N, C-alpha and C positions, 0 to 999 in steps of 0.2 A: 433572617434575610439578610444579613450581611454577607456572610459566607454565599450563598447561594448568589449573590448577587457578585462576590469579587471572584468567586472559583468559577462559576460558569457564564452569565449573564455578560459580563468582561471581555474576558477571552473570545466570546462567540462574535461578539458585534464587533469588537476591534480589528479582531484575525479578518473579518467579512469584510470590514471596511476598508482595511489594507491590500487584501487582496484586490478587489473591486478599482480601486485607486490606482495600484503601482502596472496593473493590467494592459493597459494600452502599453505604457513605456517598455513595459517587460516585452510585449510581441514587437514592437518596432525595434528594440534593440537585436532579436533576435535575426529581425528581418534583415537586419544589417551585417548580421554576422553570415548571413545567407546559411542561417541553421535550418533548412527546409527539410521535410519529411520526403524519405525515400520509400515509394511503396515496393513489392515483390513485382517481378511479371506474370509469377503464378498465380497471384494474388486474386484477389475479387475484383472483375471490372468496375463496381460501382464506387470503389476505392482508388481506384488510381487517380481521381480527380482530385485526392486530397495531396498528390507530391507536391510540395513546395510549402506546404504550411508549417510554420513556425515549430519547431519543435521544440524540446527541453523547457517546455512551459510551466512545469513543474515550480520552479523558482517564484509563482505566482503564488503560492499559496504555502511553500518553506519558508521564505522570508520575514510574513507574519507569526507561523510556527516558532522561529529561532526568535524573534523580537520577543514574544511573550514567556517563551521557556529560560530567557537570559532576564527577564522582570521577575518570574516567579524561580527560579531555580534556587537562588540561596536562601528558601523560607519552606521549601518540601524534597524529602527525599527520593520523593521518584522522577524529578524532574530530568536531570543530569544524565540516568541512564537512558531514558527516551530519546535524547537528544544525541549521546554516543551513537546508538544506534539507527537510527533516522538518520543524522545526518553523513555518521559512515557509510551507509549502504548509498546516498544520496551521493558522494563523492565520487563512490566507484560506477555511478549510474550515470555522471558528467563525463568521466573520462571517457567511458564507452561512447556516449551521443559526438562528444567535440571528437574524437578520431572519427567517427562516421561520419557525421553529418558535416563539419566545418572542414576537417582534411580532407574529408572524402573518399578514407578506407573503409570500404561498405562492412569488412568483419569487425569493425572494433574492438574493443580487449578480447583477448583469446581466453579461452574458456579455463584454462589455468591461472591465469591473472585473474580473473573474476573470482575464483575460486580462494585462488593466499588473498586476495584483498578482502573480500567476506571474511576467510579466519581471520584474519586481525583484527579487525571488526570486533566482532563476537569474541574474542579473546579479550579486549580493550573493555567492552561491555562488561564481561565477567569480572574481570579482574577491579574492576569498579564498584560493582555491586558487590563482590566479596569483602573488598577492604575498607572500605568507605562506607555502604549503610547495612542494615539488617535485616536487607530483603530475601528473601530465601528463593532457590530456584527451584523449589520442589512443588508437585501440582496438584491440584484440587480435581479429583474425579467428580461431571456432570453429574447432579440428583442424587450425590451422597454426602457423607462426610470426610470420607477419607481423603487423605492427602499421600502422594507418592513421593516419597524423597530417596533417590538412586546414590546420593552419595559423591564422590569424586563422579560417578556416569552423568551423572547431570550435565557437567558442562560438554562432553560428545551429543546427547541428545540435544540441546540447546542448539548446538550447531547446526544438528541436522532440521531441526525446525524453524531454526531461521536461515537455513538456506533454502528450503522446500518454501516457506512462505514468501519469500522472495522473489522466487522464479515464478511463483503462482499470481502474486498480483502484478507482475512483470507480461504474465500473457492475458491477462485480463485486460491488459491497455490496448485495445483493438478496435474498440467502438468510439463515437463520437460519446464523452459523456459516462462511461462504463464503469471504469475503477474509480473516477471520485465520485459517481452516486451511489456506488455498494459502499466503498470504502465512507464516505459520508453520513449512510446509514450505522455501518460498526465504531463508527467515530459518536457517534448518539448514543449506540447501547455501551459502550466504553464508558461515557458520562453515567447513567444509571449504574454499570458495575461498581466505578467507583465510590458512588454514593452508599451504593448497598455494604461495600467493607470497608469506607471512611479513608478512602484514599486520594487525600484531595490535593498533592502533585499529580496522579493519573486523570482526576477529575479534570483539572485546570488544562492540561496538555491535552486530552481526549477534545473540550470544547474547544481548543485554538486551531487543531487541526478540524473540526468540524466548522470551524466559520470560514477558515483559509479556504475550505475545498466547496463550499457554498460560493465564496468571490469566485473560485477559478470557475466553475461552472459558469459564471455568467459568458464567459468566454470559451468553453469549451462545449457548448450542448450542441447538439447537430443545428445547423452544419458548423464545427468547430471553427473557431479562426486560431487555435492555437493545440498544440497536444503538449501532452506533460513529458513525454520520450521517459529514456530508461533512467535516466534522473531523478523524476519525480516518481514513476511506479517503484523503482528499488525502494526508495526513501520510505515510500508506505509497506513495502514489505517489512522494512524494518522496524517503522512505526507498529503496524500492528504486532511483533513479535515483541517487543521491550512492553509493548502496554499489556499485553497479556503475560507475560512474566510480572510485571508489576503486581498483578492482583492472583497469581498462582494458575494462572486460567490458557496456560498453552495446549492442552488438550480441547480447551473451548471453540481450538481454531475452527475445527472440523466442521464446528455448527454455527459457528454465528459468519464464518471463512466460508460457509458452503461453497458460493458461485467460484472462489477463488479455487477452490480445491476441486471441483467440478472440471473447472479449464484445465488446471492439470492433470487431472487423472485420464480425462480425454486426450488428451496429446500422450499419455504415455499409453494408452490401450489402441489408438492409431498407430502409434508408430512398431509396438510389438505386433499387433495383428497382420500388420503390412508385411514386414519381415517374417513373419509365420506361413505366412501365406504365400508369399511372391507376388506381391502386390495389389492384393486386393484390401478395401476400405471397410471399417466400421460405419465413421462420419463420413459425411460429403466432405467437408474439412473441418479442419482443426486450428487452434482452441473452439471452442465447443461453440462461442458467441457464432464465428465462422458458419459453423452446420446451418443453424435455424437464419441466416442471412440467404445462405445457398438454398433455403426451402422457401425463400419467399419474404422474411420478416423484414421488414424495415430496419435501419439502425436506430431508432427511437423506439421499437417495437421490442429490441431485444433488449436496450438501457431498463423500461421499462419493467419488462416480465422479471428481470435477473434483480432489481432493486427491488422488485416487488418479493421477489422467494427470501431475499437479503431480510427485509425486514420480518417475515413470518420466523426465518429462522433464529433472527436475535431474540422475537420474542421467547422461541424454545429455549433457549440460550439462558435468557433471563431466568427461565421456570429452575433453570437447574441448576441456579448458585445456591449455594447453602453456608 
């Protein structure tokens, strides 16, 4: 019972409480910085009213996540690697947001700069895991007891997965409450997976992210008073990747992170088909949540359906643990 309270309940409630308390101050700070969202001209008409909504709101759930990580970091080997990848990616997202919304340069960081930044962060993560922990970069195959270990090739595979996951969570952040709701469910899945594997540090960090996101949703559900920005969505990509590696579960991302995966695949399919056919489209608009909005779904319905799908896929992923 004491482990349950200290490893799950305390991080969840503390993180949620901190997020709720600091939320108004962070939103006001972002307003003063004039860190307002800019909507694309070719975007959905219903989204244009979001222009000016404070962005970079990922700070709201990342602050308690960091506080709890620092508190538990000395006791659990999984904590520091998760902080490295989460906040490394978060810093890249912050720079991108800052250039776009504060400095008013629409493009933000150049693609090569983002790629280089993510490579540096992944290298730091890999070095820490390899030099200071006994955590393996091997991967369990769902529904089997087989573990894949590619030796030195684990490192480029790690970069590919981290890059893809960061991009996927970034694409998922397009509707009020969507990325946060989906990731809250994923975080809850990580809590149960960590309990299954006995990874106490991962359990703590998953609980901290769950609580932080629940507190953040107080301000982000439709109509959102704040948006997480690339700061938040890229940090979530780092969190999901690092947590998956703490429990040898990167392959499972395709299952429990099905919505992230679907968002990315929809964009790839749309762009490929558009180029191949000289302008034809498969979807009304991508990422795929916009396809459903174009079809008449409200933002709330998109969030509810995508979150429900995530719950079901997380249950399937849990069944695949061995």
